[in-house]
C-alpha distance (Angstrom), angle and dihedral (degrees) to the residues before:
residue distance angle dihedral
M1 . . .
P2 3.83 . .
R3 3.79 117.8 .
Q4 3.81 94.3 -121.6
M5 3.79 91.0 55.3
L6 3.80 92.7 48.7
H7 3.79 90.9 46.5
R8 3.84 91.0 52.2
L9 3.79 89.7 45.6
A10 3.80 92.3 53.0
R11 3.81 92.2 49.7
S12 3.82 93.4 52.7
R13 3.78 127.0 67.6
L14 3.76 106.2 -83.3
V15 3.74 120.3 -131.0
R16 3.78 124.7 -152.2
G17 3.76 110.9 -63.7
Q18 3.80 96.8 21.1
R19 3.79 92.6 88.4
L20 3.77 87.8 49.9
L21 3.80 88.2 53.7
L22 3.79 89.6 53.6
L23 3.79 90.9 49.3
L24 3.79 91.4 49.3
S25 3.79 88.8 51.2
I26 3.79 88.7 54.5
C27 3.79 91.2 52.2
S28 3.80 94.9 45.6
A29 3.79 95.9 46.0
T30 3.78 111.8 114.6
T31 3.77 101.4 -154.1
L32 3.77 131.5 53.8
I33 3.81 89.7 -124.4
D34 3.81 91.6 56.5
K35 3.82 91.7 45.8
S36 3.79 91.9 51.9
Y37 3.81 91.4 45.3
Y38 3.81 93.5 53.0
A39 3.80 91.2 43.7
S40 3.81 90.7 52.6
L41 3.82 89.7 51.9
A42 3.80 91.0 52.3
V43 3.81 92.1 48.6
S44 3.80 93.1 46.3
S45 3.79 90.4 52.1
L46 3.80 89.5 54.6
L47 3.79 92.8 46.7
A48 3.80 91.8 50.0
D49 3.80 92.8 61.4
P50 3.81 113.4 -8.4
F51 3.80 97.1 175.8
T52 3.80 96.0 60.9
H53 3.77 88.8 67.7
M54 3.79 98.6 50.4
S55 3.79 94.7 78.9
E56 3.80 92.3 43.4
D57 3.79 92.1 48.8
S58 3.80 91.4 47.5
F59 3.79 90.3 51.3
L60 3.80 93.4 49.7
L61 3.81 92.6 45.8
G62 3.80 91.0 46.5
L63 3.79 91.9 48.9
E64 3.80 91.0 49.6
A65 3.81 90.9 49.5
Y66 3.82 91.0 48.2
K67 3.79 91.9 51.1
N68 3.82 89.0 49.7
K69 3.82 89.0 51.5
E70 3.81 91.4 -115.4
Y71 3.79 92.8 135.3
A72 3.81 98.6 166.5
R73 3.80 90.0 54.4
A74 3.81 89.9 45.4
I75 3.81 89.2 55.3
E76 3.81 91.4 51.8
H77 3.80 91.4 55.1
L78 3.81 99.8 36.2
Q79 3.81 92.8 52.3
L80 3.82 87.4 65.1
V81 3.80 93.2 57.2
D82 3.79 120.9 101.3
A83 3.80 112.1 -89.8
E84 3.81 89.8 -127.1
Q85 3.82 92.3 61.2
W86 3.77 93.0 94.6
D87 3.79 99.5 -175.8
A88 3.81 89.3 56.7
Q89 3.81 90.0 48.7
L90 3.79 90.3 54.0
Y91 3.81 91.1 53.2
L92 3.80 89.2 46.4
G93 3.79 90.8 54.6
M94 3.79 91.6 48.2
S95 3.80 90.4 48.6
Y96 3.80 89.7 52.3
Y97 3.79 88.7 51.9
M98 3.80 93.9 48.4
V99 3.83 93.1 53.9
G100 3.79 91.6 47.8
R101 3.80 98.3 -102.9
H102 3.79 91.3 131.7
V103 3.80 97.3 159.1
D104 3.83 90.7 53.1
A105 3.80 89.6 47.7
R106 3.80 91.8 50.2
T107 3.82 90.9 49.1
K108 3.82 91.4 50.3
F109 3.81 93.1 47.8
A110 3.81 92.3 46.0
H111 3.81 90.2 52.7
M112 3.81 90.5 49.8
R113 3.80 91.7 45.9
D114 3.79 89.9 55.2
H115 3.82 102.2 37.6
C116 3.81 112.9 21.9
P117 3.82 110.2 111.8
T118 3.83 93.8 -160.0
L119 3.80 109.3 89.1
P120 3.84 99.3 -152.5
L121 3.81 91.9 49.9
R122 3.80 91.2 44.4
E123 3.82 89.5 52.6
K124 3.82 91.4 49.8
A125 3.80 89.3 49.2
L126 3.81 90.8 50.9
T127 3.81 91.6 50.5
A128 3.80 91.1 47.6
Y129 3.81 90.9 46.3
L130 3.81 91.6 54.0
M131 3.82 91.3 47.7
V132 3.82 94.4 48.9
N133 3.79 93.3 42.1
S134 3.81 89.8 52.8
K135 3.81 90.8 49.6
I136 3.82 91.4 50.0
R137 3.80 91.9 48.8
Q138 3.80 91.4 49.4
A139 3.80 90.5 51.2
E140 3.81 91.2 48.1
Q141 3.82 91.2 49.5
L142 3.80 91.6 47.8
K143 3.81 90.8 51.0
K144 3.80 90.6 48.3
D145 3.82 91.1 50.3
E146 3.82 91.1 48.5
D147 3.81 91.1 49.8
E148 3.81 91.0 51.0
L149 3.80 91.3 50.1
T150 3.80 91.0 49.0
V151 3.83 91.3 52.1
E152 3.81 91.6 48.4
W153 3.80 92.2 49.6
């Protein structure tokens, strides 16, 4: 990537993936001067507006944890992501489900079903909501049946 382009990129607000591009440039640089130059661009972009990256970093860390099946860690990171970042909210709901927090998962999916402007994500949320809601109802029915058997005994 040409230096002028990277320099312009570092001066603007970085969107998800652009910081990764800078970091990859650092790794692929062949000389120490190029490595230090790219590293300084990455640092200057963080210093310019450090809070814009927190949500992006939390999303990427949460996604990595989810893919590694570390759902509790994924929840920690994904809860820090902006509520309007719908793909992160979907992963948060699935992480809730995977650790057994079914009511939290259902609440997250219901919110997405009702408010997400992106149709494919809204459809996934609806499917997940129906799955989790069915699981919760089955558990409630099983508990009710067990309670009735205990009373009869």
